[in-house]
C-alpha positions as CSV (number, residue, x, y, z in Angstrom):
1,M,0.0,0.0,0.0
2,K,2.8,2.4,0.9
3,Y,4.7,1.6,-2.3
4,M,1.5,2.3,-4.4
5,I,1.0,5.7,-2.8
6,S,4.6,6.8,-3.5
7,E,4.4,5.5,-7.0
8,T,1.2,7.5,-7.5
9,I,2.9,10.6,-6.2
10,V,5.7,10.2,-8.7
11,Y,3.3,9.8,-11.6
12,L,1.4,12.9,-10.5
13,I,4.7,14.9,-10.3
14,M,5.6,13.6,-13.8
15,A,2.2,14.7,-15.1
16,V,2.6,18.2,-13.6
17,I,6.1,18.4,-15.1
18,G,4.7,17.4,-18.5
19,V,2.0,20.1,-18.3
20,L,4.5,22.7,-17.3
21,S,6.9,21.8,-20.1
22,T,4.0,22.1,-22.6
23,I,3.2,25.6,-21.2
24,A,6.9,26.6,-21.5
25,V,6.9,25.4,-25.2
26,Y,3.7,27.4,-25.9
27,M,5.2,30.5,-24.3
28,A,8.4,30.1,-26.3
29,I,6.5,29.9,-29.5
30,Q,4.3,32.9,-28.7
31,E,7.1,35.2,-27.4
32,R,8.2,38.0,-29.7
33,D,11.3,38.7,-27.7
34,L,13.8,36.1,-28.9
35,V,15.9,36.2,-25.6
36,K,12.8,35.4,-23.6
37,A,11.9,32.6,-26.1
38,V,15.4,31.1,-25.6
39,I,14.9,31.2,-21.8
40,Y,11.5,29.5,-22.1
41,S,13.1,26.9,-24.3
42,A,15.7,26.3,-21.6
43,V,13.0,26.0,-18.9
44,Q,11.2,23.4,-21.1
45,S,14.5,21.5,-21.5
46,S,15.0,21.5,-17.7
47,F,11.5,20.0,-17.2
48,Y,12.3,17.3,-19.8
49,A,15.5,16.5,-17.9
50,L,13.6,16.2,-14.7
51,L,11.2,13.8,-16.5
52,Y,14.1,11.7,-17.7
53,Y,15.3,11.6,-14.1
54,F,12.0,10.3,-12.8
55,L,12.0,7.8,-15.6
56,M,15.3,6.5,-14.2
57,A,17.5,7.5,-17.1
58,P,20.4,9.4,-15.4
59,D,22.8,8.9,-18.3
60,I,20.4,10.8,-20.6
61,V,20.0,13.6,-17.9
62,L,23.8,14.0,-17.6
63,V,24.0,14.6,-21.4
64,Y,20.7,16.5,-21.9
65,L,21.3,19.1,-19.2
66,P,24.6,20.6,-20.4
67,V,23.6,20.4,-24.1
68,A,19.9,21.5,-24.0
69,V,20.0,23.8,-21.0
70,G,23.5,25.2,-21.4
71,L,25.1,24.9,-24.8
72,I,22.2,25.4,-27.2
73,P,20.7,28.5,-25.4
74,G,24.2,29.9,-25.1
75,V,24.8,29.6,-28.9
76,L,21.3,31.0,-29.6
77,L,21.9,34.0,-27.4
78,I,25.2,34.7,-29.2
79,L,23.4,34.5,-32.5
80,I,20.6,36.8,-31.3
81,S,23.2,39.3,-30.2
82,K,24.5,39.4,-33.8
83,T,21.0,40.1,-35.1
84,E,17.8,41.9,-33.9
85,R,16.4,40.9,-30.5
86,W,12.7,41.3,-31.5
87,E,10.9,39.2,-34.0
88,K,9.2,41.2,-36.7
89,E,5.4,40.7,-37.2
């Protein structure tokens, strides 16, 4: 019984993380400020890494965090600094 309750809590946390990552993706798509869009994308990647952790895939988390949360947003921010920050309508 105790094991079933803790497993249910983990599934509930995973569902909440899934919804939050979907919200972050939507906000990144709708955002006109490209820097904020990159930040929302990094937040979404952090939620995915947390999901991978709950799915017991630590090797994927160890690769996904530096690349999807650190390297890609860093490169995108450098590229944005070379162009305009705001998306044209």
